[in-house]
N, C-alpha and C positions, 0 to 999 in steps of 0.2 A: 474807516467807518463801516466796512463790510465785515460780516462774520466769516471767518475762514473755516471754522469747524467746531465741533462739539464732541463731548464724551459724556456718557451717563451710565450710572450703575448704582449699586447699593452694597452696603457692608453686611446686611443681614437678609439674604434672599428669602428665608423662611418668614421673617417678619414682614418684609415687603409684600410677598404674595398673600399672606394671611390678611394684611390690611387691605390689599386690593380686593380680595374676595368680600370683605365687609362693606366696602364702599362701591358696590356695583352701580348703584344709581348715580353717584357722583361721577364715576368713570364714564358712564353712558352719556351724561349731560356734557361733560368736557369734550367728548368725541363728536358731538353734533356739528360744530363748525367744520371739522375736517370731512365729515361725511357729506355735508352740503357741497363742499368744494369738489370732492372726489367720491361720488356715490359707489364707485367700483371697489373701494376699499372695505365696504361693509362686510363682505364675506370673510376677508382676511382678518379683519378686526375681531369678528365674532369667534373665528377659529383660534386666533391667538389668545383671546381671553379664556376660551374654553381649555386651551392647552396649558394654562398657567401652571407651570412647574410639573406638568405631566410629561414634559419633553426631556427631563433629565432623571437620573436615578436618585430618588429622594434620599436614600441612605447616604449618598456621597455629596451631592450638590447642595444639600441643605445642612451639611454638617457645620457645627459652630466653628467660627474662625475663617470661613470661606466667604468671599464676596463675589459679586457677579457684575461683569461688564455687559450691560444690556444694549448699548448702542454707541456707535462712533461714526462720525461722518465728516467729510471734508468737502467744501464747496468746489465745484469743478474748476473754477478759476485758480484755485490754490493747489490743485492736485500735483503731485510729484515734487513738492517743495519741503517735504519732511514734516508737514503739519500733523498727519496721522501718527507718525512715530512720536512726535512731541506730546500729543494728547495722550497716547497710550503710556508713555513714560510718566507723565504727571499722574495718571490714574493709578499706576502701580505704586508710585511714591506715596500717594495719599493712602492707598490700601495698607502699605507698610506702616505709615504713621498711625493708622487706626488699629494696628496690631493683628491684621489679618495674616493668615499663613498660606492662603491660596486664592486664586481668582479663576472663575469658570466663565465660559461664554459659549454660545452656539452660533453657528454660521451655516448658511445654505451650502450643501455639499455639491450640488450640481450647478454648472455654469458660473462658478464663483471662485475660480482658481486663484486669481490675483489676491483676493481677500484671504483665502485660506493660506496662501503662501506668506502673506503679511504676518499672520499670527504665528505661523511656524518659525519664521525668521526672528520674531520677537521672543522666542523661547517657549511658546505654548506647545503642549503635546496633545495630540488628538487621542482622546479616551475612547471614543466610539462614534459610529455613524448610526443613526436611527431614522425611522420614517414616522412623520406625524400622521394623524388621522386623515388629513387632506391629501396624503401621498407625497408631501414635500419631504425630501431627504435632508437631514441636518447633520452637521459635525459638531460634536461636543469637545471643547478644548479646556485644558487646565494649565495653569502656571503656578508652580510652588514659589512662594515668596520667602527668601532666606532671611 
């Protein structure tokens, strides 16, 4: 009955971010419960929304045929049991079914070695490291889908 983990992403990053920009008010309203529970996330949420696809090279990350893995998580009680690998494999399989030729993702560069190693072991290659406006360093990864 407990959720072990989740994976989220989209097949058309350009379409997703364009739609997100159009629905700013809906997005803000949907964020209210989370902000009430954890007011400290307000700054991060605003920065993340402002950074919508400013964090990647638009010429490459928004190319047709590429999808984006936006989030993956495993409940601590399920950690180390292969749930993350299974979720990632299912995401890649679905991307292949949709006819995508690549998946991109970003991950914190600093203090996040286990996650970065997870993506490297899964076959993702690091394209670059960049710094967001708030000073947060990020790694951008790509996986070609044969």
